[in-house]
Residue frames as qw, qx, qy, qz and C-alpha x, y, z in Angstrom:
[[0.655, 0.686, -0.075, -0.307, -16.92, -11.98, 11.55],
 [0.843, -0.121, 0.433, 0.295, -14.88, -14.43, 9.61],
 [0.241, 0.843, -0.328, -0.351, -12.06, -13.22, 7.33],
 [0.911, 0.127, 0.252, 0.300, -10.26, -15.27, 4.68],
 [0.050, -0.920, 0.283, 0.266, -6.92, -13.52, 4.37],
 [0.878, 0.133, 0.325, 0.324, -4.54, -14.37, 1.57],
 [0.086, -0.729, 0.352, 0.580, -1.60, -12.98, -0.35],
 [0.810, 0.481, 0.335, -0.025, -1.63, -13.35, -4.08],
 [0.402, 0.868, -0.282, 0.076, 1.71, -11.74, -4.99],
 [0.913, -0.070, -0.159, 0.370, 5.19, -13.19, -4.84],
 [0.298, 0.692, -0.192, 0.628, 6.82, -9.78, -4.42],
 [0.478, -0.081, -0.620, 0.617, 8.60, -9.18, -1.11],
 [0.139, -0.143, 0.170, -0.965, 6.77, -5.91, -0.41],
 [0.664, -0.258, -0.335, -0.617, 3.44, -7.74, -0.50],
 [0.698, -0.185, -0.657, 0.216, 4.72, -10.37, 1.95],
 [0.251, -0.014, -0.456, 0.854, 5.64, -7.57, 4.36],
 [0.398, -0.177, -0.061, -0.898, 2.23, -5.90, 3.82],
 [0.705, -0.217, -0.616, -0.278, 0.52, -9.23, 4.38],
 [0.513, -0.125, -0.665, 0.529, 2.25, -9.58, 7.76],
 [0.024, -0.023, 0.264, -0.964, 1.05, -6.13, 8.80],
 [0.563, -0.165, -0.288, -0.757, -2.55, -6.70, 7.65],
 [0.699, -0.188, -0.690, -0.004, -2.61, -10.10, 9.32],
 [0.337, -0.083, -0.597, 0.723, -1.49, -8.53, 12.62],
 [0.275, -0.110, 0.044, -0.954, -4.25, -5.95, 12.44],
 [0.711, -0.168, -0.380, -0.568, -7.04, -8.44, 11.89],
 [0.669, -0.072, -0.714, 0.195, -5.68, -11.13, 14.23],
 [0.236, -0.049, -0.557, 0.795, -5.55, -8.70, 17.16],
 [0.398, -0.116, -0.036, -0.910, -9.09, -7.47, 16.62],
 [0.323, 0.058, 0.871, -0.367, -11.62, -9.56, 18.64],
 [0.610, 0.445, 0.192, -0.627, -14.39, -8.83, 16.11],
 [0.654, 0.530, -0.434, -0.320, -12.61, -10.81, 13.41],
 [0.782, -0.266, 0.562, 0.028, -11.64, -14.42, 13.08],
 [0.316, 0.602, -0.608, -0.411, -9.14, -15.42, 10.35],
 [0.857, 0.041, 0.478, -0.186, -10.08, -18.71, 8.72],
 [0.277, -0.363, 0.747, 0.483, -8.54, -20.94, 6.08],
 [0.332, 0.393, 0.833, 0.206, -11.65, -21.77, 4.08],
 [0.002, 0.012, 0.268, 0.963, -12.74, -19.17, 1.53],
 [0.309, -0.408, -0.697, -0.503, -16.29, -20.40, 1.24],
 [0.464, -0.590, -0.627, 0.205, -17.05, -19.98, 4.96],
 [0.328, -0.176, -0.180, 0.910, -15.76, -16.40, 5.25],
 [0.135, 0.832, 0.429, -0.324, -17.83, -13.21, 5.49],
 [0.253, 0.930, -0.190, -0.188, -15.10, -11.29, 3.61],
 [0.887, 0.136, 0.111, 0.427, -12.16, -12.22, 1.45],
 [0.141, -0.939, 0.199, 0.244, -9.20, -9.99, 2.01],
 [0.868, 0.339, 0.103, 0.348, -6.58, -10.19, -0.74],
 [0.283, -0.802, 0.284, 0.443, -3.13, -8.66, -0.28],
 [0.186, -0.181, 0.748, 0.610, -2.37, -8.36, -3.98],
 [0.475, 0.126, -0.310, -0.814, -4.79, -8.48, -6.88],
 [0.785, 0.006, 0.409, -0.464, -7.68, -10.92, -6.97],
 [0.110, -0.249, 0.916, 0.295, -7.24, -14.43, -8.42],
 [0.497, -0.087, -0.632, -0.588, -9.63, -16.64, -10.39],
 [0.387, -0.266, -0.849, 0.242, -10.27, -18.60, -7.23],
 [0.002, -0.315, -0.432, 0.845, -11.39, -15.42, -5.42],
 [0.369, 0.119, -0.306, -0.869, -13.62, -14.37, -8.36],
 [0.481, -0.146, -0.811, -0.298, -15.25, -17.78, -8.44],
 [0.272, -0.310, -0.751, 0.516, -15.88, -17.70, -4.66],
 [0.128, 0.263, 0.189, -0.938, -17.39, -14.21, -4.93],
 [0.441, 0.050, -0.492, -0.749, -19.65, -15.14, -7.82],
 [0.518, -0.190, -0.820, -0.152, -20.85, -18.42, -6.34],
 [0.443, -0.445, -0.679, 0.381, -21.19, -17.47, -2.67],
 [0.053, -0.874, -0.242, -0.418, -21.70, -13.68, -2.91],
 [0.668, -0.469, -0.222, 0.534, -18.75, -12.90, -0.63],
 [0.020, 0.994, -0.066, -0.089, -17.44, -9.42, -0.02],
 [0.833, 0.171, 0.025, 0.526, -13.95, -8.91, -1.51],
 [0.143, -0.973, 0.131, 0.123, -11.37, -6.37, -0.27],
 [0.854, 0.234, -0.029, 0.464, -7.90, -6.03, -1.72],
 [0.355, -0.836, 0.167, 0.384, -4.69, -4.19, -0.75],
 [0.756, 0.466, 0.149, 0.435, -2.50, -2.91, -3.55],
 [0.454, -0.455, 0.024, 0.765, 0.57, -0.61, -3.50],
 [0.265, 0.876, 0.113, -0.387, 0.20, 2.80, -5.09],
 [0.121, -0.607, 0.609, 0.496, 3.43, 2.27, -7.02],
 [0.249, 0.050, 0.920, 0.298, 1.63, -0.54, -8.90],
 [0.403, 0.503, 0.424, -0.637, -1.49, 1.44, -9.74],
 [0.394, 0.527, -0.407, -0.633, -0.92, 1.57, -13.49],
 [0.072, 0.139, -0.974, -0.166, -0.78, -2.29, -13.65],
 [0.109, 0.385, 0.881, -0.251, -4.45, -2.51, -12.43],
 [0.200, 0.240, -0.094, -0.945, -5.95, 0.19, -14.56],
 [0.551, 0.072, -0.534, -0.637, -8.08, -2.26, -16.53],
 [0.042, -0.049, -0.959, 0.276, -8.97, -4.66, -13.71],
 [0.389, -0.481, -0.613, -0.492, -12.64, -5.64, -13.54],
 [0.053, -0.229, 0.518, -0.822, -13.57, -3.62, -10.39],
 [0.697, -0.254, -0.177, -0.647, -17.05, -5.15, -10.34],
 [0.835, -0.088, -0.540, 0.068, -15.45, -8.18, -8.73],
 [0.438, 0.013, -0.495, 0.750, -13.94, -6.08, -5.94],
 [0.258, -0.830, -0.495, -0.004, -16.07, -4.45, -3.22],
 [0.186, -0.978, 0.087, 0.046, -13.22, -2.19, -2.03],
 [0.789, 0.321, -0.150, 0.501, -9.57, -1.44, -2.73],
 [0.429, -0.861, 0.068, 0.264, -7.08, 0.07, -0.30],
 [0.639, 0.654, -0.153, 0.375, -4.24, 1.79, -2.20],
 [0.717, -0.590, -0.056, 0.366, -1.29, 1.63, 0.07],
 [0.286, 0.949, -0.101, 0.089, 0.86, 4.76, -0.42],
 [0.822, -0.313, 0.187, 0.438, 4.40, 3.54, -0.78],
 [0.490, 0.139, 0.310, 0.803, 5.27, 6.18, -3.33],
 [0.035, 0.760, 0.284, -0.583, 4.66, 9.92, -3.12],
 [0.145, -0.158, 0.560, 0.801, 4.19, 10.72, -6.81],
 [0.545, 0.431, 0.169, -0.699, 1.32, 11.97, -8.97],
 [0.210, -0.001, 0.900, 0.383, 0.11, 9.22, -11.27],
 [0.432, 0.129, -0.192, -0.872, -2.61, 9.97, -13.79],
 [0.363, -0.185, -0.897, -0.173, -4.96, 7.27, -12.66],
 [0.436, -0.498, -0.022, -0.749, -8.23, 7.97, -10.86],
 [0.038, -0.031, 0.878, -0.476, -9.24, 6.71, -7.45],
 [0.365, -0.321, -0.667, -0.565, -12.62, 5.20, -7.95],
 [0.537, -0.516, 0.024, -0.667, -15.59, 5.44, -5.62],
 [0.941, -0.299, -0.111, -0.109, -14.90, 1.97, -4.22],
 [0.787, 0.124, -0.265, 0.542, -11.28, 2.75, -3.17],
 [0.238, -0.966, 0.067, -0.081, -9.14, 4.99, -0.96],
 [0.516, 0.546, -0.491, 0.440, -5.53, 5.76, -0.22],
 [0.724, -0.689, -0.023, -0.043, -3.99, 4.68, 3.09],
 [0.018, -0.776, 0.623, -0.097, -0.54, 4.97, 4.61],
 [0.631, 0.208, -0.747, 0.018, 1.47, 1.77, 4.84],
 [0.760, -0.571, 0.017, -0.310, 0.27, -0.20, 7.92],
 [0.529, 0.412, -0.644, 0.367, 3.02, -1.46, 10.23],
 [0.767, -0.619, -0.137, -0.094, 3.48, -3.01, 13.67],
 [0.222, 0.739, -0.511, 0.379, 6.57, -1.91, 15.68],
 [0.755, -0.514, 0.321, -0.251, 6.21, -4.42, 18.44],
 [0.277, 0.562, -0.779, 0.006, 9.20, -6.67, 18.88],
 [0.960, -0.206, -0.087, -0.168, 9.09, -10.45, 19.50],
 [0.654, -0.626, 0.400, 0.142, 11.88, -12.29, 21.25],
 [0.786, 0.085, 0.461, 0.403, 13.17, -13.97, 18.10],
 [0.451, 0.752, 0.232, 0.422, 13.38, -10.59, 16.36],
 [0.370, -0.905, 0.059, 0.200, 15.55, -8.78, 18.81],
 [0.405, 0.845, -0.350, 0.013, 18.81, -7.30, 17.51],
 [0.886, 0.067, -0.277, 0.365, 22.07, -9.11, 17.40],
 [0.525, -0.786, -0.032, 0.325, 24.55, -7.99, 20.08],
 [0.417, -0.456, 0.435, 0.655, 27.42, -7.66, 17.62],
 [0.594, 0.707, 0.099, -0.370, 26.47, -5.95, 14.34],
 [0.798, 0.106, 0.426, 0.413, 28.02, -7.45, 11.25],
 [0.407, 0.526, 0.283, 0.691, 27.89, -4.13, 9.32],
 [0.185, -0.254, -0.274, 0.909, 28.25, -0.53, 10.20],
 [0.387, 0.348, 0.000, -0.854, 25.70, 0.68, 7.65],
 [0.420, 0.335, 0.832, 0.138, 22.88, -1.00, 5.78],
 [0.174, 0.344, -0.225, -0.895, 21.83, 0.89, 2.56],
 [0.230, 0.386, 0.868, 0.210, 18.46, 0.17, 0.92],
 [0.114, 0.184, -0.059, -0.975, 16.99, 3.09, -1.05],
 [0.337, 0.383, 0.831, -0.222, 14.05, 0.95, -2.16],
 [0.228, 0.414, -0.230, -0.851, 13.43, 2.74, -5.46],
 [0.625, 0.352, 0.669, -0.195, 10.51, 1.62, -7.58],
 [0.548, 0.796, 0.133, -0.219, 10.41, 3.77, -10.69],
 [0.513, 0.751, -0.382, 0.164, 14.09, 4.25, -11.35],
 [0.920, -0.334, -0.120, 0.169, 16.16, 1.60, -9.61],
 [0.739, -0.264, -0.030, 0.619, 19.27, 2.74, -7.79],
 [0.280, 0.790, 0.135, 0.528, 19.01, 6.35, -9.06],
 [0.352, -0.880, 0.167, -0.270, 19.55, 7.77, -5.56],
 [0.895, -0.337, 0.180, 0.231, 21.98, 4.96, -4.67],
 [0.722, 0.353, 0.106, 0.586, 24.33, 5.98, -7.47],
 [0.033, 0.875, -0.004, 0.484, 24.13, 9.55, -6.29],
 [0.542, -0.766, 0.282, -0.200, 25.45, 8.59, -2.80],
 [0.977, 0.069, -0.073, 0.187, 27.89, 5.91, -3.97],
 [0.463, 0.597, -0.299, 0.583, 30.81, 8.26, -4.06],
 [0.392, -0.657, 0.328, -0.554, 30.13, 9.15, -0.41],
 [0.952, -0.252, 0.112, -0.134, 29.94, 5.49, 0.54],
 [0.849, 0.355, -0.181, 0.348, 33.24, 4.87, -1.17],
 [0.088, 0.732, -0.372, 0.563, 34.90, 7.49, 1.01],
 [0.645, -0.543, 0.334, -0.420, 34.02, 5.49, 4.13],
 [0.653, 0.359, -0.667, 0.016, 36.68, 2.80, 3.66],
 [0.017, 0.284, -0.796, 0.535, 36.94, 2.23, 7.41],
 [0.601, 0.028, 0.427, -0.675, 33.28, 1.12, 7.58],
 [0.175, 0.101, 0.961, 0.190, 31.63, -2.13, 6.66],
 [0.425, 0.279, 0.035, -0.860, 28.70, -1.33, 4.35],
 [0.337, 0.237, 0.908, 0.079, 25.91, -3.65, 3.26],
 [0.280, 0.318, -0.217, -0.880, 24.15, -2.34, 0.10],
 [0.566, 0.348, 0.729, -0.165, 20.86, -3.74, -1.26],
 [0.379, 0.615, -0.282, -0.631, 20.78, -3.77, -5.07],
 [0.883, 0.258, 0.392, -0.007, 20.11, -6.15, -7.99],
 [0.504, 0.847, -0.172, 0.006, 22.59, -4.21, -10.15],
 [0.910, -0.187, 0.084, 0.361, 25.79, -6.22, -10.37],
 [0.539, 0.620, -0.012, 0.570, 27.61, -3.44, -12.16],
 [0.343, -0.898, 0.114, -0.253, 27.79, -1.51, -8.87],
 [0.897, -0.344, 0.111, 0.253, 30.44, -3.99, -7.78],
 [0.688, 0.326, 0.116, 0.638, 32.84, -2.48, -10.31],
 [0.049, 0.761, 0.014, 0.647, 32.28, 1.01, -8.90],
 [0.641, -0.730, 0.009, -0.238, 32.33, 0.16, -5.18],
 [0.023, 0.645, -0.706, 0.290, 35.31, -0.28, -2.81],
 [0.471, 0.072, -0.877, 0.062, 36.10, -3.57, -1.22],
 [0.037, 0.053, 0.728, -0.682, 34.44, -2.61, 2.07],
 [0.576, 0.159, 0.058, -0.799, 31.03, -2.43, 0.38],
 [0.247, 0.067, 0.966, 0.038, 29.10, -5.72, 0.27],
 [0.451, 0.180, -0.254, -0.837, 26.43, -5.92, -2.46],
 [0.063, 0.163, 0.984, 0.029, 23.42, -8.23, -2.44],
 [0.395, -0.334, -0.407, -0.753, 19.70, -8.22, -3.27],
 [0.115, -0.123, -0.828, 0.535, 18.28, -8.23, 0.25],
 [0.365, -0.170, -0.178, -0.898, 14.86, -6.87, -0.73],
 [0.744, -0.278, -0.504, -0.338, 13.19, -10.06, 0.52],
 [0.739, -0.326, -0.459, 0.371, 15.09, -10.11, 3.83],
 [0.122, 0.733, -0.086, 0.663, 15.21, -6.46, 4.82],
 [0.613, -0.732, 0.045, -0.293, 14.49, -6.90, 8.53],
 [0.914, -0.253, 0.034, 0.315, 17.40, -9.31, 9.11],
 [0.596, 0.392, 0.005, 0.700, 19.81, -7.01, 7.29],
 [0.195, -0.804, 0.038, -0.560, 18.62, -4.03, 9.40],
 [0.801, -0.596, 0.024, -0.062, 19.18, -6.07, 12.56],
 [0.888, -0.044, 0.059, 0.453, 22.74, -6.86, 11.45],
 [0.420, 0.534, 0.029, 0.733, 23.75, -3.25, 10.98],
 [0.308, -0.336, -0.444, 0.772, 24.46, -0.31, 13.34],
 [0.227, 0.524, 0.140, -0.809, 22.64, 2.32, 11.22],
 [0.513, 0.472, 0.691, 0.191, 20.40, 2.43, 8.11],
 [0.100, 0.400, -0.245, -0.877, 20.39, 4.69, 5.04],
 [0.047, 0.195, 0.883, 0.424, 17.35, 4.23, 2.89],
 [0.445, -0.069, -0.052, -0.891, 13.57, 4.57, 2.62],
 [0.729, -0.087, -0.449, -0.509, 10.33, 2.68, 2.98],
 [0.909, -0.324, -0.239, -0.109, 10.45, -0.65, 4.77],
 [0.677, 0.189, -0.403, 0.586, 14.14, -0.34, 5.57],
 [0.033, -0.413, 0.285, -0.864, 13.42, 2.74, 7.66],
 [0.741, -0.405, -0.110, -0.524, 10.32, 1.10, 9.30],
 [0.910, -0.147, -0.341, 0.185, 12.48, -1.85, 10.43],
 [0.411, 0.326, -0.383, 0.760, 15.16, 0.60, 11.63],
 [0.381, -0.473, 0.156, -0.779, 12.53, 2.29, 13.86],
 [0.896, -0.263, -0.243, -0.263, 11.23, -1.10, 14.99],
 [0.888, -0.103, -0.263, 0.363, 14.74, -2.24, 16.02],
 [0.355, -0.907, -0.018, 0.224, 15.78, 1.15, 17.39],
 [0.688, 0.015, 0.265, 0.675, 18.53, 1.80, 14.78],
 [0.007, 0.703, -0.017, -0.710, 19.50, 5.28, 13.80],
 [0.590, 0.419, 0.608, 0.326, 18.71, 6.07, 10.19],
 [0.002, 0.456, -0.213, -0.864, 19.07, 8.58, 7.33],
 [0.620, 0.552, 0.505, -0.237, 16.30, 8.99, 4.80],
 [0.076, 0.468, -0.574, -0.668, 17.38, 8.62, 1.14],
 [0.553, 0.307, 0.768, -0.096, 14.82, 7.30, -1.36],
 [0.461, 0.527, 0.606, 0.377, 12.96, 7.75, -4.64],
 [0.077, 0.954, 0.226, 0.182, 12.52, 11.49, -3.98],
 [0.379, 0.688, -0.331, 0.522, 16.09, 12.05, -2.87],
 [0.369, 0.100, -0.652, 0.655, 17.60, 13.08, 0.43],
 [0.452, -0.709, -0.389, -0.377, 15.45, 13.46, 3.51],
 [0.036, 0.574, -0.525, 0.627, 17.99, 13.57, 6.32],
 [0.256, -0.105, -0.866, 0.415, 17.34, 12.55, 9.95],
 [0.352, -0.628, -0.464, -0.516, 13.70, 13.00, 11.07],
 [0.023, -0.208, 0.583, -0.785, 12.70, 14.42, 14.40],
 [0.061, 0.378, 0.862, -0.332, 9.72, 13.72, 16.69],
 [0.245, 0.537, 0.192, -0.784, 8.09, 16.83, 15.22],
 [0.494, 0.497, -0.369, -0.611, 8.16, 15.73, 11.59],
 [0.209, -0.179, 0.958, 0.084, 8.27, 11.88, 11.81],
 [0.531, 0.432, 0.656, -0.320, 4.56, 11.54, 10.99],
 [0.479, 0.764, -0.112, -0.419, 4.94, 13.51, 7.74],
 [0.050, 0.523, -0.821, -0.223, 7.96, 11.35, 6.88],
 [0.378, 0.074, 0.911, -0.147, 5.87, 8.24, 7.54],
 [0.546, 0.619, 0.331, -0.456, 3.00, 9.60, 5.42],
 [0.462, 0.753, -0.358, -0.304, 5.46, 9.91, 2.50],
 [0.997, -0.017, 0.020, 0.075, 6.95, 6.44, 3.25],
 [0.549, -0.649, 0.332, 0.409, 10.37, 8.01, 3.94],
 [0.753, 0.496, 0.320, 0.291, 10.98, 8.69, 0.24],
 [0.489, -0.183, 0.101, 0.847, 13.10, 11.91, 0.74],
 [0.163, 0.875, 0.343, -0.301, 12.61, 15.41, -0.58],
 [0.091, 0.884, -0.304, -0.343, 15.80, 16.76, -2.28],
 [0.011, -0.573, 0.759, 0.309, 17.67, 15.35, -5.25],
 [0.757, 0.198, 0.592, -0.193, 15.26, 12.83, -6.68],
 [0.647, 0.258, 0.593, 0.403, 15.27, 11.51, -10.22],
 [0.320, 0.712, 0.360, 0.512, 14.13, 14.83, -11.71],
 [0.330, -0.931, -0.147, 0.047, 15.31, 17.15, -8.95],
 [0.298, 0.829, -0.390, 0.266, 18.99, 17.58, -9.83],
 [0.407, 0.370, -0.726, 0.412, 21.92, 16.80, -7.52],
 [0.743, -0.560, -0.361, -0.056, 21.45, 15.04, -4.26],
 [0.113, -0.870, 0.357, -0.321, 23.31, 16.77, -1.41],
 [0.843, 0.094, -0.483, 0.218, 26.04, 14.12, -0.77],
 [0.209, 0.416, -0.493, 0.735, 27.75, 16.35, 1.77],
 [0.545, -0.381, 0.237, -0.708, 24.73, 16.28, 4.02],
 [0.951, -0.081, -0.261, -0.146, 24.54, 12.45, 3.82],
 [0.658, 0.263, -0.500, 0.498, 28.19, 12.31, 4.86],
 [0.091, -0.422, 0.402, -0.807, 27.69, 14.79, 7.69],
 [0.783, -0.312, 0.004, -0.538, 24.65, 12.78, 8.94],
 [0.903, 0.038, -0.411, 0.115, 26.71, 9.57, 9.00],
 [0.392, 0.318, -0.507, 0.699, 29.46, 11.29, 11.07],
 [0.385, -0.410, 0.225, -0.796, 26.86, 12.79, 13.43],
 [0.904, -0.223, -0.175, -0.320, 25.23, 9.40, 14.02],
 [0.796, 0.140, -0.473, 0.352, 28.61, 7.78, 14.65],
 [0.164, 0.362, -0.447, 0.801, 29.42, 10.49, 17.23],
 [0.429, -0.074, 0.492, -0.754, 26.07, 10.05, 18.91],
 [0.236, -0.034, -0.921, -0.309, 24.52, 6.62, 18.45],
 [0.245, 0.264, 0.671, -0.648, 21.49, 7.51, 20.58],
 [0.074, -0.291, -0.760, -0.576, 18.26, 6.62, 18.77],
 [0.397, -0.031, 0.236, -0.886, 15.02, 8.53, 19.32],
 [0.192, 0.244, 0.947, -0.082, 12.13, 6.23, 20.02],
 [0.251, 0.027, -0.332, -0.909, 9.69, 7.21, 17.30],
 [0.213, -0.299, -0.922, -0.124, 7.14, 4.51, 18.17],
 [0.062, -0.548, -0.624, 0.554, 5.34, 6.71, 20.66],
 [0.108, 0.423, -0.140, -0.888, 5.22, 9.62, 18.20],
 [0.306, 0.106, -0.707, -0.629, 3.72, 7.36, 15.55],
 [0.070, 0.205, 0.941, -0.260, 1.35, 5.33, 17.80],
 [0.348, 0.536, 0.403, -0.655, -1.64, 7.71, 17.35],
 [0.373, 0.497, -0.448, -0.643, -1.09, 7.96, 13.59],
 [0.190, 0.149, -0.954, -0.178, -0.91, 4.16, 13.22],
 [0.188, 0.305, 0.823, -0.442, -3.92, 3.66, 15.42],
 [0.425, 0.543, 0.098, -0.717, -5.93, 5.95, 13.18],
 [0.347, 0.352, -0.729, -0.473, -4.88, 3.90, 10.10],
 [0.047, -0.037, -0.989, 0.137, -5.99, 0.74, 11.87],
 [0.276, 0.422, 0.601, -0.620, -9.35, 2.11, 13.02],
 [0.446, 0.513, -0.190, -0.708, -10.17, 3.51, 9.55],
 [0.272, 0.251, -0.875, -0.312, -9.27, 0.17, 7.89],
 [0.023, 0.180, 0.951, -0.249, -11.34, -1.91, 10.32],
 [0.346, 0.465, 0.394, -0.714, -14.31, 0.41, 10.12],
 [0.450, 0.435, -0.412, -0.662, -14.37, 0.28, 6.35],
 [0.260, 0.098, -0.950, -0.139, -14.11, -3.56, 6.27],
 [0.134, 0.280, 0.808, -0.500, -16.86, -3.76, 8.89],
 [0.410, 0.479, 0.100, -0.770, -19.07, -1.56, 6.78],
 [0.376, 0.340, -0.692, -0.515, -18.53, -3.63, 3.69],
 [0.144, -0.053, -0.985, 0.085, -19.37, -6.84, 5.47],
 [0.214, 0.375, 0.629, -0.647, -22.49, -5.39, 7.22],
 [0.433, 0.439, -0.180, -0.766, -23.79, -4.04, 3.93],
 [0.339, 0.191, -0.856, -0.340, -23.53, -7.47, 2.40],
 [0.067, -0.199, -0.935, 0.284, -25.73, -8.87, 5.16],
 [0.261, 0.392, 0.375, -0.799, -28.45, -6.31, 4.80],
 [0.459, 0.551, 0.684, 0.131, -31.44, -6.59, 2.43],
 [0.267, 0.155, 0.307, 0.900, -31.36, -4.11, -0.43],
 [0.055, 0.769, 0.491, -0.405, -33.37, -0.96, 0.22],
 [0.478, 0.665, 0.325, 0.473, -33.83, 1.36, -2.76],
 [0.103, -0.976, -0.051, -0.183, -33.34, 4.42, -0.65],
 [0.690, -0.633, 0.246, 0.249, -29.98, 3.25, 0.66],
 [0.732, 0.082, 0.397, 0.548, -28.12, 3.50, -2.66],
 [0.134, 0.848, -0.098, -0.503, -26.66, 6.12, -4.93],
 [0.813, 0.580, 0.003, 0.062, -25.39, 6.08, -8.51],
 [0.732, -0.344, 0.237, 0.538, -21.70, 5.34, -8.93],
 [0.271, 0.924, -0.039, -0.266, -20.34, 8.48, -10.62],
 [0.395, -0.398, 0.685, 0.464, -17.38, 6.54, -12.00],
 [0.345, 0.311, 0.811, 0.355, -19.88, 5.76, -14.69],
 [0.305, 0.395, 0.036, -0.866, -22.10, 7.79, -17.01],
 [0.602, 0.423, 0.674, -0.065, -24.91, 6.85, -19.43],
 [0.053, 0.424, -0.449, -0.785, -24.41, 7.52, -23.18],
 [0.727, 0.467, 0.381, -0.330, -26.60, 6.94, -26.19],
 [0.035, 0.500, -0.680, -0.535, -25.54, 5.34, -29.48],
 [0.219, 0.008, -0.877, -0.429, -27.23, 3.45, -32.32],
 [0.600, -0.367, -0.316, -0.637, -30.62, 4.01, -30.61],
 [0.788, -0.344, -0.496, 0.122, -29.45, 2.24, -27.42],
 [0.305, -0.872, 0.251, -0.287, -28.19, 3.33, -24.01],
 [0.810, 0.190, -0.448, 0.329, -24.82, 2.22, -22.70],
 [0.610, -0.785, 0.012, 0.112, -23.01, 2.36, -19.40],
 [0.600, 0.643, -0.231, 0.416, -19.62, 4.07, -19.93],
 [0.709, -0.459, -0.173, 0.506, -16.67, 4.02, -17.54],
 [0.110, 0.994, 0.025, -0.007, -15.68, 7.72, -17.39],
 [0.363, -0.761, 0.480, 0.240, -11.97, 6.93, -16.73],
 [0.528, -0.154, 0.755, 0.358, -11.13, 3.93, -18.89],
 [0.420, 0.408, -0.292, -0.756, -13.65, 5.02, -21.60],
 [0.051, -0.003, -0.978, -0.204, -14.74, 1.40, -21.83],
 [0.648, -0.188, -0.255, -0.692, -18.39, 0.45, -22.53],
 [0.253, -0.250, 0.839, -0.412, -19.29, -1.68, -19.50],
 [0.245, 0.299, 0.922, -0.035, -22.70, -2.91, -20.67],
 [0.203, -0.301, -0.466, -0.807, -25.82, -2.17, -22.69],
 [0.215, 0.087, 0.608, -0.760, -28.66, -1.02, -20.51],
 [0.063, -0.426, -0.852, -0.299, -32.08, -2.61, -20.87],
 [0.215, -0.621, -0.258, -0.708, -35.22, -0.46, -20.29],
 [0.687, -0.656, -0.313, -0.018, -35.67, -1.61, -16.62],
 [0.690, -0.248, -0.130, 0.667, -32.02, -0.80, -15.78],
 [0.221, 0.356, 0.158, 0.894, -32.23, 2.55, -17.53],
 [0.403, -0.709, -0.327, -0.478, -35.42, 3.44, -15.58],
 [0.755, -0.536, -0.264, 0.272, -33.78, 2.47, -12.27],
 [0.611, -0.097, -0.017, 0.785, -30.59, 4.40, -12.89],
 [0.061, 0.539, 0.223, 0.810, -32.28, 7.52, -14.16],
 [0.539, -0.749, -0.330, -0.199, -34.18, 7.62, -10.90],
 [0.719, -0.503, -0.100, 0.470, -30.92, 7.70, -8.91],
 [0.490, 0.201, 0.172, 0.830, -29.17, 10.11, -11.28],
 [0.105, -0.629, -0.257, -0.726, -31.93, 12.63, -11.00],
 [0.047, 0.149, -0.656, 0.738, -31.84, 12.13, -7.22],
 [0.644, -0.244, -0.160, -0.708, -35.55, 11.16, -7.24],
 [0.112, -0.219, 0.926, -0.287, -34.81, 7.62, -6.07],
 [0.736, 0.163, 0.235, -0.614, -38.24, 6.61, -7.42],
 [0.142, 0.291, -0.912, -0.252, -38.03, 2.95, -8.31],
 [0.777, -0.102, -0.306, -0.541, -40.77, 0.49, -9.17],
 [0.696, -0.417, 0.513, -0.280, -41.21, -2.33, -6.63],
 [0.963, 0.228, 0.140, -0.036, -40.79, -4.93, -9.35],
 [0.543, 0.731, -0.330, 0.249, -37.26, -3.68, -9.84],
 [0.624, -0.702, 0.326, -0.107, -35.92, -4.93, -6.48],
 [0.912, -0.036, 0.294, 0.285, -33.99, -7.80, -8.03],
 [0.587, 0.664, 0.059, 0.460, -32.50, -5.36, -10.60],
 [0.182, -0.916, 0.218, -0.282, -31.42, -3.02, -7.82],
 [0.790, -0.495, 0.357, 0.062, -29.61, -5.85, -6.12],
 [0.842, 0.293, 0.247, 0.379, -27.92, -6.81, -9.36],
 [0.309, 0.837, -0.050, 0.449, -26.81, -3.22, -10.03],
 [0.474, -0.811, 0.292, -0.180, -25.56, -2.96, -6.46],
 [0.902, -0.192, 0.332, 0.197, -23.58, -6.24, -6.90],
 [0.705, 0.447, 0.198, 0.513, -21.94, -4.87, -10.05],
 [0.423, -0.415, -0.130, 0.795, -21.03, -1.64, -8.16],
 [0.108, 0.481, 0.428, 0.758, -23.15, 0.47, -10.50],
 [0.437, -0.767, -0.140, -0.449, -25.14, 1.45, -7.40],
 [0.411, 0.233, -0.624, 0.623, -23.21, 2.16, -4.18],
 [0.433, -0.633, -0.588, 0.256, -24.27, 2.33, -0.53],
 [0.017, -0.902, -0.053, -0.428, -24.77, 5.87, 0.71]]
C-alpha cells in the first residue's frame, strides 16, 4: 500500500512527530512511502489538512488520515471532518478539555523511536551539567519559574534552560544559559549530563541514556522507575504535583533529585520496559490505517454501515436537517431519499432500497455512515 506522508505544520513538535510517524511506516513492509499525492492509497498528514489534500481527496477519492496533538484540540473544533477519514489525537497533555472525540478519531500516546544512529550518539564531553525544558503548552514557564530558585542555588553547575521568556535572564544567575531550544531539543539533550523537564526532552533523555527528573505542565514528577515508567510515558512525563492550579511545587525534592543523580550517574535503561508499550501503539496505528485503506477499496454494501452518532436528525420549517450534536451546526438539509436511508440505519433495520446504492456511497464518503 502506498502512503503519501506529509507534515503541514511549522511547529517543532510536529516535526518531531513526523519523524516518529515516518519511522513507523518506513519500517513496515506493507507500506511504501511515495512523493506523489495522486498515486497514494492513503494521505497521512502530520498536522491539519491543507487545500491540496482536500482537492486530492475530492478528485481522486483518497483516504485521509491526520495526526494532531491533544494540546491543540480546541483549534480544530470547527474543522470540516467530512474531509478526514480518521484523526489520531496524540496525547501530549494530560488535561480534560471539553471537546468531544468523534467516531472517526481516537487518542494515542506519543509514538517514538528510541533507536540510536551513529550520527546521534552523545558527545564525549558534555557542555552543560543540566538541560532544563519543562515544555509547557497552556501556561508557559509556570513550572520553570517555580524551580528557578533551586536552579539559582546551583552556582557550581552549568545549566542550559529552554525558554522564550527573555525576562528570566534578569532573574537567573550567570551560570544559567537561556535560549529557545524547542526546535533543537535532541542536540541540547546530548550536550548535557542530565535533563529536567517533560515531554520530548525526557524522551530524548531516555534515547541518549541521560538521567532525568520529570517537571512539566502538571508539576513535579520526580525520577521514574521501571515499575511506573509506562504510566509516566502515557502522561507524556507532565508531572503530578505543583502544576498551575495545584499550589506549590516541591522545590526541595527537585534539589534532592539533582544531588542524588550527581552522586550516582547510573541511568536505568527504560527502552526495554517501554518496548512492549510502544509496540502496541505501533500495531494499533498500523491496523487502523490498514482498515481505512481496505474499506476504501471495497464496494459499498448496505449492511456494512452504521449511522454516525456524532449527528442527529432534527425537523424545522417542515424540513429535516442533519445536526452535529457537538458543534450544534446544521451540516445539511436532507432530501427524501437520504432521510429514508438514514432512518433505516437509525432504527437498526438496515432496510435500504436498491436504487439508493449511490446515495449510500455518498453518505459514507461524507462520514454520515460509518463502517461497522
